[in-house]
Backbone as CSV, one residue per row, in Angstrom:
resi,resn,N_x,N_y,N_z,CA_x,CA_y,CA_z,C_x,C_y,C_z
1,UNK,19.701,135.971,-2.877,20.426,136.391,-1.670,21.272,137.627,-1.991
2,UNK,21.060,138.697,-1.235,21.778,139.950,-1.489,23.157,139.889,-0.849
3,UNK,24.163,140.257,-1.620,25.517,140.299,-1.088,26.269,141.482,-1.666
4,UNK,27.255,141.923,-0.912,28.072,143.066,-1.306,29.301,142.530,-2.033
5,UNK,29.435,142.883,-3.295,30.530,142.382,-4.117,31.574,143.473,-4.317
6,UNK,32.804,143.189,-3.892,33.915,144.097,-4.149,34.539,143.776,-5.497
7,UNK,34.905,144.800,-6.242,35.492,144.623,-7.568,36.854,145.309,-7.626
8,UNK,37.846,144.585,-8.071,39.168,145.157,-8.342,39.290,145.272,-9.856
9,UNK,39.535,146.488,-10.340,39.432,146.761,-11.776,40.693,147.383,-12.347
10,UNK,40.910,147.119,-13.628,41.901,147.874,-14.387,41.235,148.333,-15.679
11,UNK,41.629,149.514,-16.154,41.063,149.998,-17.412,41.963,151.009,-18.089
12,UNK,41.815,151.048,-19.393,42.472,152.047,-20.234,41.457,153.167,-20.409
13,UNK,41.748,154.322,-19.820,40.780,155.419,-19.834,40.801,156.273,-21.091
14,UNK,41.617,155.905,-22.076,41.841,156.753,-23.250,40.568,157.227,-23.922
15,UNK,39.604,156.334,-24.101,38.424,156.699,-24.883,37.180,156.974,-24.031
16,UNK,37.377,157.088,-22.713,36.226,157.289,-21.838,36.182,158.697,-21.237
17,UNK,34.983,159.089,-20.850,34.764,160.397,-20.229,34.897,160.303,-18.713
18,UNK,35.842,159.504,-18.262,36.085,159.370,-16.839,35.341,158.198,-16.225
19,UNK,35.501,158.047,-14.901,34.835,156.965,-14.179,33.350,157.230,-14.011
20,UNK,33.006,158.401,-13.512,31.643,158.665,-13.038,30.650,158.841,-14.178
21,UNK,29.499,158.186,-14.029,28.446,158.338,-15.034,27.941,159.773,-15.020
22,UNK,27.535,160.249,-16.200,27.104,161.630,-16.365,25.837,161.673,-17.207
23,UNK,25.115,162.749,-17.049,23.858,162.881,-17.787,24.074,163.068,-19.284
24,UNK,25.175,163.734,-19.645,25.390,164.083,-21.050,26.168,163.041,-21.838
25,UNK,26.539,161.917,-21.176,27.265,160.865,-21.885,27.085,159.534,-21.174
26,UNK,27.044,158.462,-21.945,27.009,157.127,-21.344,28.357,156.429,-21.512
27,UNK,29.354,157.205,-21.944,30.674,156.650,-22.211,31.597,156.809,-20.998
28,UNK,31.221,156.175,-19.893,32.023,156.219,-18.673,32.274,154.795,-18.185
29,UNK,33.302,154.635,-17.358,33.632,153.309,-16.833,32.500,152.784,-15.959
30,UNK,32.035,153.619,-15.044,30.935,153.221,-14.156,29.709,152.834,-14.965
31,UNK,29.390,153.644,-15.976,28.224,153.374,-16.810,28.312,152.051,-17.541
32,UNK,29.494,151.718,-18.058,29.676,150.454,-18.778,29.494,149.258,-17.846
33,UNK,30.039,149.366,-16.619,29.920,148.254,-15.668,28.462,148.078,-15.237
34,UNK,27.791,149.187,-14.957,26.387,149.106,-14.532,25.507,148.516,-15.626
35,UNK,25.818,148.822,-16.859,25.037,148.297,-17.985,25.156,146.778,-18.072
36,UNK,26.361,146.262,-17.870,26.561,144.810,-17.914,25.882,144.137,-16.714
37,UNK,25.978,144.761,-15.537,25.322,144.197,-14.353,23.803,144.176,-14.500
38,UNK,23.267,145.193,-15.154,21.820,145.216,-15.407,21.431,144.078,-16.341
39,UNK,22.263,143.813,-17.321,22.025,142.691,-18.236,22.081,141.368,-17.477
40,UNK,23.001,141.279,-16.524,23.195,140.046,-15.765,22.048,139.768,-14.799
41,UNK,21.538,140.839,-14.145,20.541,140.659,-13.082,19.114,140.977,-13.521
42,UNK,18.971,141.724,-14.606,17.639,142.103,-15.064,17.130,143.392,-14.463
43,UNK,17.942,144.061,-13.633,17.546,145.338,-13.042,18.773,146.213,-12.833
44,UNK,18.548,147.525,-12.670,19.660,148.457,-12.496,20.414,148.176,-11.207
45,UNK,21.739,148.222,-11.279,22.601,148.007,-10.116,23.588,149.163,-10.026
46,UNK,23.583,149.861,-8.899,24.493,151.001,-8.750,25.853,150.549,-8.245
47,UNK,26.883,150.977,-8.961,28.260,150.636,-8.611,28.900,151.835,-7.917
48,UNK,29.563,151.592,-6.787,30.241,152.654,-6.034,31.746,152.512,-6.226
49,UNK,32.389,153.545,-6.758,33.823,153.513,-6.985,34.584,154.179,-5.855
50,UNK,35.842,153.803,-5.692,36.668,154.388,-4.633,36.992,155.847,-4.921
51,UNK,36.969,156.215,-6.186,37.274,157.586,-6.583,36.922,157.797,-8.038
52,UNK,36.854,159.051,-8.426,36.436,159.394,-9.781,37.648,159.775,-10.626
53,UNK,38.175,158.824,-11.370,39.254,159.166,-12.296,38.665,159.993,-13.439
54,UNK,39.434,160.973,-13.902,38.947,161.890,-14.927,39.050,161.288,-16.324
55,UNK,38.505,161.998,-17.286,38.569,161.563,-18.679,40.015,161.340,-19.086
56,UNK,40.280,160.185,-19.691,41.618,159.889,-20.186,42.569,159.281,-19.179
57,UNK,42.163,159.218,-17.901,43.023,158.660,-16.851,42.796,157.142,-16.772
58,UNK,43.865,156.405,-16.513,43.809,154.948,-16.481,43.805,154.432,-15.037
59,UNK,43.554,153.144,-14.896,43.608,152.520,-13.569,44.172,151.116,-13.665
60,UNK,45.033,150.795,-12.711,45.527,149.433,-12.560,44.966,148.782,-11.310
61,UNK,44.371,149.611,-10.433,43.855,149.073,-9.171,42.678,149.852,-8.629
62,UNK,41.737,150.192,-9.506,40.505,150.843,-9.039,39.685,149.828,-8.252
63,UNK,39.039,150.295,-7.199,38.188,149.427,-6.378,36.767,149.959,-6.404
64,UNK,35.813,149.049,-6.499,34.400,149.414,-6.498,33.622,148.357,-5.723
65,UNK,32.390,148.667,-5.393,31.529,147.643,-4.793,30.097,147.834,-5.264
66,UNK,29.350,146.754,-5.238,27.959,146.772,-5.707,27.171,145.726,-4.923
67,UNK,25.951,146.060,-4.537,25.087,145.140,-3.800,24.209,144.390,-4.800
68,UNK,24.387,143.071,-4.854,23.684,142.259,-5.843,22.819,141.193,-5.178
69,UNK,21.629,141.007,-5.728,20.760,139.903,-5.311,20.924,138.805,-6.365
70,UNK,21.864,137.897,-6.122,22.195,136.893,-7.126,22.682,135.612,-6.466
71,UNK,22.482,134.500,-7.153,22.985,133.204,-6.694,24.316,132.866,-7.343
72,UNK,24.787,133.741,-8.225,26.055,133.502,-8.898,27.211,133.558,-7.899
73,UNK,28.222,132.745,-8.118,29.411,132.772,-7.275,30.271,133.982,-7.662
74,UNK,31.253,134.283,-6.824,32.160,135.396,-7.129,32.843,135.180,-8.476
75,UNK,33.302,133.956,-8.701,33.981,133.640,-9.952,33.065,133.796,-11.154
76,UNK,31.813,133.416,-11.001,30.852,133.535,-12.106,30.538,134.998,-12.411
77,UNK,30.470,135.823,-11.369,30.242,137.260,-11.565,31.409,137.878,-12.322
78,UNK,32.627,137.536,-11.898,33.815,138.049,-12.579,33.835,137.602,-14.042
79,UNK,33.543,136.338,-14.283,33.551,135.806,-15.653,32.509,136.510,-16.516
80,UNK,31.324,136.717,-15.967,30.253,137.375,-16.729,30.652,138.803,-17.101
81,UNK,31.150,139.541,-16.120,31.553,140.922,-16.380,32.635,140.991,-17.458
82,UNK,33.640,140.155,-17.344,34.724,140.185,-18.319,34.273,139.735,-19.709
83,UNK,33.255,138.893,-19.748,32.751,138.418,-21.038,32.024,139.520,-21.801
84,UNK,31.383,140.455,-21.073,30.549,141.459,-21.733,31.103,142.882,-21.675
85,UNK,32.085,143.134,-20.806,32.692,144.462,-20.775,33.592,144.656,-21.994
86,UNK,33.811,145.913,-22.417,34.754,146.174,-23.513,36.148,145.663,-23.163
87,UNK,36.967,145.470,-24.168,38.303,144.905,-23.948,39.199,145.804,-23.110
88,UNK,38.874,147.093,-23.037,39.730,148.012,-22.273,39.272,148.195,-20.832
89,UNK,38.349,147.353,-20.375,37.947,147.321,-18.963,38.000,145.860,-18.512
90,UNK,38.696,145.592,-17.410,38.867,144.209,-16.960,38.655,144.112,-15.453
91,UNK,37.918,143.110,-15.032,37.741,142.820,-13.608,38.836,141.848,-13.192
92,UNK,39.761,142.309,-12.358,40.853,141.470,-11.884,40.376,140.497,-10.815
93,UNK,39.391,140.937,-10.041,38.846,140.081,-8.992,37.471,140.568,-8.581
94,UNK,36.575,139.630,-8.330,35.256,139.917,-7.758,35.140,139.077,-6.494
95,UNK,34.762,139.713,-5.399,34.805,139.006,-4.117,33.691,139.492,-3.195
96,UNK,33.012,138.547,-2.564,32.010,138.915,-1.564,32.725,139.519,-0.358
97,UNK,32.311,140.726,0.019,32.949,141.441,1.125,31.912,141.742,2.203
98,UNK,32.368,142.327,3.281,31.465,142.674,4.377,30.348,143.600,3.885
99,UNK,29.190,143.437,4.477,28.051,144.278,4.118,28.361,145.747,4.377
100,UNK,29.237,146.010,5.313,29.586,147.386,5.678,30.629,148.005,4.746
101,UNK,31.262,147.192,3.924,32.339,147.720,3.077,31.810,148.704,2.043
102,UNK,32.471,149.859,1.959,32.162,150.870,0.930,33.489,151.315,0.343
103,UNK,33.644,151.151,-0.946,34.942,151.371,-1.587,35.476,152.785,-1.406
104,UNK,34.594,153.769,-1.376,35.052,155.158,-1.241,35.183,155.571,0.224
105,UNK,34.164,155.326,1.010,34.127,155.823,2.386,35.177,155.173,3.282
106,UNK,35.584,153.948,2.984,36.538,153.239,3.835,37.971,153.269,3.293
107,UNK,38.182,153.934,2.164,39.533,154.020,1.601,40.424,154.870,2.506
108,UNK,41.603,154.358,2.844,42.543,155.054,3.719,43.596,155.818,2.933
109,UNK,43.909,155.329,1.753,44.994,155.930,0.974,44.824,155.553,-0.490
110,UNK,45.208,156.471,-1.360,45.209,156.188,-2.799,46.605,156.457,-3.345
111,UNK,47.014,155.612,-4.257,48.343,155.733,-4.852,48.197,155.920,-6.361
112,UNK,48.787,157.003,-6.848,48.783,157.298,-8.285,50.216,157.310,-8.797
113,UNK,50.376,156.960,-10.064,51.670,157.118,-10.720,51.478,157.937,-11.990
114,UNK,52.501,158.741,-12.293,52.471,159.525,-13.534,53.769,159.273,-14.286
115,UNK,53.653,159.039,-15.597,54.796,158.693,-16.432,55.150,159.832,-17.388
116,UNK,56.444,160.153,-17.414,56.979,161.209,-18.283,58.141,160.627,-19.086
117,UNK,58.208,160.968,-20.363,59.354,160.588,-21.186,60.109,161.847,-21.584
118,UNK,61.382,161.893,-21.229,62.203,163.062,-21.548,62.821,162.971,-22.948
119,UNK,62.652,161.832,-23.608,63.194,161.646,-24.958,62.349,162.438,-25.969
120,UNK,62.911,162.746,-27.138,62.163,163.504,-28.156,60.920,162.777,-28.658
121,UNK,60.973,161.440,-28.627,59.838,160.658,-29.101,59.722,159.394,-28.256
122,UNK,58.511,159.096,-27.816,58.306,157.927,-26.956,58.235,156.651,-27.788
123,UNK,58.551,155.507,-27.160,58.362,154.228,-27.848,56.924,154.099,-28.349
124,UNK,56.778,153.534,-29.529,55.467,153.476,-30.196,54.390,152.876,-29.303
125,UNK,54.714,151.782,-28.618,53.682,151.078,-27.867,53.452,151.636,-26.461
126,UNK,54.139,152.710,-26.122,53.905,153.388,-24.847,53.316,154.783,-25.048
127,UNK,53.234,155.226,-26.260,52.939,156.637,-26.529,51.581,157.096,-26.007
128,UNK,50.627,156.180,-25.855,49.303,156.564,-25.361,49.233,156.622,-23.843
129,UNK,50.309,156.197,-23.177,50.261,156.073,-21.729,51.404,156.806,-21.039
130,UNK,52.008,157.749,-21.736,53.132,158.494,-21.179,53.137,159.890,-21.781
131,UNK,53.524,160.874,-20.981,53.617,162.253,-21.459,55.006,162.469,-22.045
132,UNK,55.061,162.674,-23.345,56.338,162.886,-24.019,56.738,164.352,-23.884
133,UNK,57.631,164.618,-22.954,58.074,165.982,-22.688,59.152,166.418,-23.672
134,UNK,60.072,165.497,-23.986,61.073,165.784,-25.002,62.245,166.638,-24.536
135,UNK,62.477,166.727,-23.238,63.639,167.469,-22.741,64.066,166.921,-21.390
136,UNK,65.356,167.036,-21.091,65.890,166.531,-19.838,65.480,167.440,-18.675
137,UNK,65.301,166.848,-17.531,64.898,167.580,-16.334,65.962,167.432,-15.246
138,UNK,66.003,168.419,-14.376,66.906,168.365,-13.225,66.183,167.603,-12.112
139,UNK,66.463,166.316,-12.017,65.734,165.424,-11.119,65.955,165.786,-9.653
140,UNK,67.182,166.158,-9.305,67.477,166.469,-7.899,66.648,167.642,-7.395
141,UNK,66.472,168.647,-8.229,65.653,169.802,-7.840,64.191,169.380,-7.646
142,UNK,63.709,168.508,-8.517,62.339,168.009,-8.404,62.157,167.219,-7.112
143,UNK,63.156,166.422,-6.751,63.079,165.623,-5.526,63.071,166.505,-4.280
144,UNK,63.830,167.580,-4.315,63.840,168.507,-3.176,62.472,169.170,-3.005
145,UNK,61.869,169.553,-4.114,60.533,170.156,-4.049,59.505,169.145,-3.565
146,UNK,59.647,167.899,-3.996,58.722,166.843,-3.583,58.764,166.639,-2.073
147,UNK,59.950,166.732,-1.480,60.089,166.581,-0.026,59.338,167.681,0.713
148,UNK,59.367,168.886,0.161,58.651,170.015,0.783,57.141,169.788,0.714
149,UNK,56.684,169.218,-0.384,55.247,169.039,-0.600,54.652,167.933,0.266
150,UNK,55.467,166.970,0.655,54.960,165.875,1.491,54.551,166.398,2.871
151,UNK,53.486,165.820,3.391,52.973,166.240,4.693,51.529,166.693,4.580
152,UNK,51.007,167.231,5.656,49.630,167.722,5.681,49.618,169.210,5.365
153,UNK,48.983,169.567,4.256,48.941,170.958,3.798,47.575,171.260,3.174
154,UNK,47.351,172.540,2.975,46.221,172.969,2.163,46.716,172.990,0.718
155,UNK,46.203,172.060,-0.097,46.653,171.925,-1.479,45.727,172.663,-2.456
156,UNK,45.085,173.724,-1.976,44.167,174.479,-2.813,44.797,175.057,-4.066
157,UNK,46.108,175.329,-4.027,46.795,175.859,-5.215,46.947,174.804,-6.298
158,UNK,46.780,173.534,-5.896,47.037,172.432,-6.820,45.755,171.701,-7.228
159,UNK,44.666,172.422,-7.319,43.429,171.796,-7.782,42.602,172.806,-8.560
160,UNK,41.688,172.283,-9.350,40.790,173.139,-10.127,39.342,172.908,-9.697
161,UNK,39.167,172.536,-8.441,37.825,172.272,-7.930,36.990,173.543,-7.892
162,UNK,35.744,173.394,-8.274,34.827,174.531,-8.258,34.122,174.679,-6.914
163,UNK,34.216,173.639,-6.079,33.545,173.653,-4.777,34.477,174.260,-3.734
164,UNK,34.238,175.504,-3.400,35.101,176.222,-2.457,34.740,175.934,-0.999
165,UNK,33.596,175.259,-0.767,33.144,175.009,0.596,33.864,173.810,1.227
166,UNK,34.335,172.886,0.407,34.995,171.697,0.931,36.461,171.992,1.237
167,UNK,36.961,171.346,2.261,38.353,171.538,2.654,39.297,171.003,1.581
168,UNK,40.378,171.736,1.364,41.409,171.285,0.418,42.669,170.838,1.157
169,UNK,42.512,170.542,2.433,43.632,170.021,3.231,43.736,168.511,3.004
170,UNK,44.918,168.065,2.640,45.182,166.645,2.423,46.556,166.304,2.998
171,UNK,46.779,165.024,3.242,48.089,164.555,3.693,48.744,163.773,2.567
172,UNK,49.790,164.360,2.007,50.557,163.700,0.951,51.651,162.885,1.638
173,UNK,51.495,161.576,1.613,52.378,160.687,2.376,53.638,160.309,1.605
174,UNK,53.560,160.336,0.303,54.679,159.883,-0.515,54.687,160.642,-1.831
175,UNK,55.883,161.007,-2.287,56.053,161.632,-3.592,57.454,161.264,-4.080
176,UNK,57.545,160.154,-4.775,58.826,159.611,-5.194,59.011,159.730,-6.703
177,UNK,60.245,159.952,-7.121,60.576,160.022,-8.538,61.587,158.922,-8.840
178,UNK,61.221,158.037,-9.767,62.100,156.942,-10.166,62.464,157.120,-11.638
179,UNK,63.745,156.989,-11.935,64.231,157.196,-13.304,64.514,155.855,-13.971
180,UNK,63.958,155.673,-15.156,64.217,154.499,-15.986,64.713,154.992,-17.346
181,UNK,66.012,155.182,-17.473,66.544,155.714,-18.726,66.049,157.125,-18.966
182,UNK,65.284,157.324,-20.037,64.736,158.647,-20.347,63.375,158.871,-19.708
183,UNK,62.881,157.853,-18.993,61.521,157.937,-18.462,61.509,158.146,-16.951
184,UNK,60.503,158.886,-16.499,60.300,159.135,-15.077,58.965,158.561,-14.646
185,UNK,58.981,157.936,-13.482,57.738,157.506,-12.838,57.612,158.293,-11.541
186,UNK,56.583,159.112,-11.449,56.322,159.874,-10.227,55.190,159.179,-9.477
187,UNK,55.467,158.760,-8.250,54.481,158.052,-7.441,54.027,158.943,-6.296
188,UNK,52.717,159.092,-6.163,52.145,159.906,-5.080,51.125,159.089,-4.303
189,UNK,51.226,159.144,-2.984,50.264,158.480,-2.108,49.717,159.504,-1.129
190,UNK,48.413,159.504,-0.942,47.781,160.466,-0.038,46.492,159.889,0.518
191,UNK,46.004,160.534,1.571,44.724,160.106,2.142,43.560,160.508,1.248
192,UNK,43.830,161.318,0.256,42.826,161.725,-0.707,43.430,162.752,-1.647
193,UNK,42.869,162.859,-2.837,43.375,163.812,-3.817,42.263,164.732,-4.293
194,UNK,42.609,165.987,-4.509,41.671,166.970,-5.044,41.593,166.833,-6.558
195,UNK,40.614,167.513,-7.152,40.424,167.451,-8.597,41.664,167.975,-9.319
196,UNK,42.274,167.129,-10.143,43.478,167.449,-10.929,44.731,167.667,-10.075
197,UNK,44.683,167.300,-8.801,45.810,167.555,-7.900,47.102,166.881,-8.369
198,UNK,47.029,165.598,-8.731,48.235,164.886,-9.163,48.813,165.528,-10.417
199,UNK,47.960,165.892,-11.338,48.423,166.439,-12.621,49.025,167.845,-12.452
200,UNK,48.504,168.631,-11.525,49.047,169.980,-11.293,50.336,169.900,-10.483
201,UNK,50.387,169.007,-9.494,51.629,168.800,-8.757,52.740,168.356,-9.711
202,UNK,52.400,167.455,-10.625,53.387,166.973,-11.592,53.847,168.102,-12.510
203,UNK,52.913,168.915,-12.975,53.269,170.046,-13.825,54.174,171.034,-13.107
204,UNK,53.931,171.219,-11.823,54.766,172.115,-11.015,56.181,171.554,-10.873
205,UNK,56.276,170.249,-10.621,57.593,169.619,-10.522,58.353,169.715,-11.842
206,UNK,57.655,169.546,-12.957,58.301,169.646,-14.266,58.894,171.044,-14.462
207,UNK,58.140,172.067,-14.094,58.638,173.438,-14.250,59.866,173.688,-13.378
208,UNK,59.913,173.049,-12.217,61.112,173.141,-11.370,62.271,172.409,-12.046
209,UNK,61.988,171.244,-12.606,63.018,170.477,-13.301,63.529,171.160,-14.554
210,UNK,62.710,172.033,-15.124,63.118,172.800,-16.304,63.884,174.070,-15.937
211,UNK,63.895,174.409,-14.654,64.533,175.645,-14.212,63.650,176.865,-14.374
212,UNK,62.368,176.650,-14.661,61.437,177.761,-14.843,60.851,178.241,-13.518
213,UNK,61.054,177.440,-12.474,60.454,177.729,-11.173,61.456,177.361,-10.088
214,UNK,61.552,178.188,-9.057,62.458,177.922,-7.941,61.898,176.803,-7.048
215,UNK,62.799,176.068,-6.412,62.377,174.990,-5.521,61.514,175.525,-4.385
216,UNK,61.949,176.637,-3.780,61.212,177.159,-2.627,59.885,177.817,-2.999
217,UNK,59.585,177.888,-4.287,58.297,178.476,-4.696,57.124,177.626,-4.223
218,UNK,57.378,176.333,-3.976,56.280,175.482,-3.523,55.837,175.863,-2.116
219,UNK,56.752,176.408,-1.315,56.352,176.882,0.014,55.310,177.995,-0.101
220,UNK,55.531,178.898,-1.044,54.584,180.000,-1.257,53.243,179.478,-1.758
221,UNK,53.283,178.442,-2.617,52.048,177.865,-3.143,51.218,177.218,-2.035
222,UNK,51.907,176.683,-1.024,51.203,176.063,0.097,50.652,177.098,1.073
223,UNK,51.234,178.294,1.047,50.786,179.366,1.946,49.716,180.229,1.295
224,UNK,49.964,180.639,0.063,49.019,181.496,-0.658,48.226,180.615,-1.619
225,UNK,46.979,180.351,-1.287,46.176,179.398,-2.054,45.657,180.064,-3.317
226,UNK,46.332,179.782,-4.429,45.944,180.390,-5.699,46.373,179.472,-6.846
227,UNK,45.397,178.855,-7.480,45.687,177.927,-8.578,46.523,178.584,-9.676
228,UNK,46.333,179.852,-9.930,47.024,180.534,-11.029,48.540,180.565,-10.846
229,UNK,49.011,180.441,-9.613,50.438,180.507,-9.348,51.154,179.164,-9.476
230,UNK,50.388,178.075,-9.513,50.991,176.743,-9.593,51.302,176.378,-11.036
231,UNK,51.897,175.207,-11.215,52.304,174.761,-12.544,51.145,174.352,-13.428
232,UNK,51.481,173.984,-14.652,50.452,173.601,-15.628,49.891,172.218,-15.309
233,UNK,48.759,171.896,-15.873,48.117,170.596,-15.696,48.616,169.659,-16.789
234,UNK,49.353,168.630,-16.412,49.894,167.708,-17.407,48.758,166.884,-18.028
235,UNK,48.966,166.328,-19.223,47.922,165.541,-19.888,47.486,164.326,-19.075
236,UNK,46.240,163.935,-19.240,45.676,162.818,-18.474,46.305,161.482,-18.835
237,UNK,46.778,161.337,-20.052,47.176,160.012,-20.548,48.329,159.364,-19.787
238,UNK,49.143,160.155,-19.064,50.255,159.580,-18.319,49.909,159.163,-16.906
239,UNK,48.642,159.321,-16.507,48.238,159.121,-15.113,47.524,157.787,-14.894
240,UNK,47.932,157.086,-13.825,47.332,155.801,-13.464,46.971,155.790,-11.981
241,UNK,45.755,155.341,-11.666,45.410,154.998,-10.290,45.922,153.578,-10.084
242,UNK,46.942,153.425,-9.260,47.591,152.115,-9.155,47.085,151.269,-7.994
243,UNK,46.673,151.915,-6.901,46.227,151.119,-5.759,45.368,151.952,-4.820
244,UNK,44.376,151.302,-4.215,43.566,151.901,-3.159,43.792,151.054,-1.907
245,UNK,44.152,151.713,-0.816,44.544,151.006,0.408,43.425,151.080,1.445
246,UNK,43.167,149.937,2.082,42.162,149.848,3.148,42.834,149.308,4.412
247,UNK,42.096,149.240,5.504,42.655,148.766,6.771,43.205,147.349,6.656
248,UNK,42.574,146.531,5.808,43.057,145.169,5.589,43.013,144.866,4.100
249,UNK,43.855,143.956,3.651,43.876,143.580,2.240,42.572,142.876,1.888
250,UNK,41.896,143.408,0.878,40.618,142.841,0.472,40.794,141.855,-0.668
251,UNK,41.692,142.212,-1.574,41.862,141.404,-2.779,43.234,140.734,-2.796
252,UNK,43.257,139.489,-3.214,44.523,138.764,-3.293,45.367,139.228,-4.471
253,UNK,44.722,139.868,-5.468,45.424,140.252,-6.699,46.231,141.546,-6.549
254,UNK,46.018,142.320,-5.500,46.604,143.651,-5.396,48.118,143.603,-5.422
255,UNK,48.712,142.712,-4.695,50.165,142.709,-4.542,50.847,141.642,-5.386
256,UNK,50.098,141.038,-6.310,50.690,140.004,-7.159,51.527,140.627,-8.262
């Protein structure tokens, strides 16, 4: 019996070449999941992800779906995947969903977080998942710039996409900065993100916090679309896809 299985996933992206399978490497999150599903069913199964996290980027709430012809229960599918996937990829939940559900096409909003440490050296057990900046930032200036960036804009200055034909207009619904001692958590929510958009926006905010860039410079970046004028691209290791939002809650584990 064919059914559409939704998957809620978390993974450490440190050693992978991103989510999407590629011709030149089999070391991707999607590729690893498809390989286990092929072992489980005896035939190739294509997995559809809500978005393509880049090499080195992590996820706490990636969503995917796959159409399977199997008699296994949702719990058995989850158990099988977790038994054979590498330790740095985990299925938080597997659930039969509507036949019409598509993890990417029906996603309404994606939420990312980026972690920065302003201390000279990060705690040992966090060092792989946080960008150690090593200097204090002017948080208030960063927050003012974040307020300007929120809204519907052409974010072409904040991406490195090679496809110039697709629109770079997005709605940034949230851009919050939370301070935990020497550490910053930057949370961004949008209806969609361009290639490297979160990392370039974060790099731009850092330069404002360092006093290297004026707050109102972001207005010019939104008007004059030129990647060269925006901030640097922060390292991938501090970035997490934390949640994908749909019209209704699909997984019980999302808000636990």
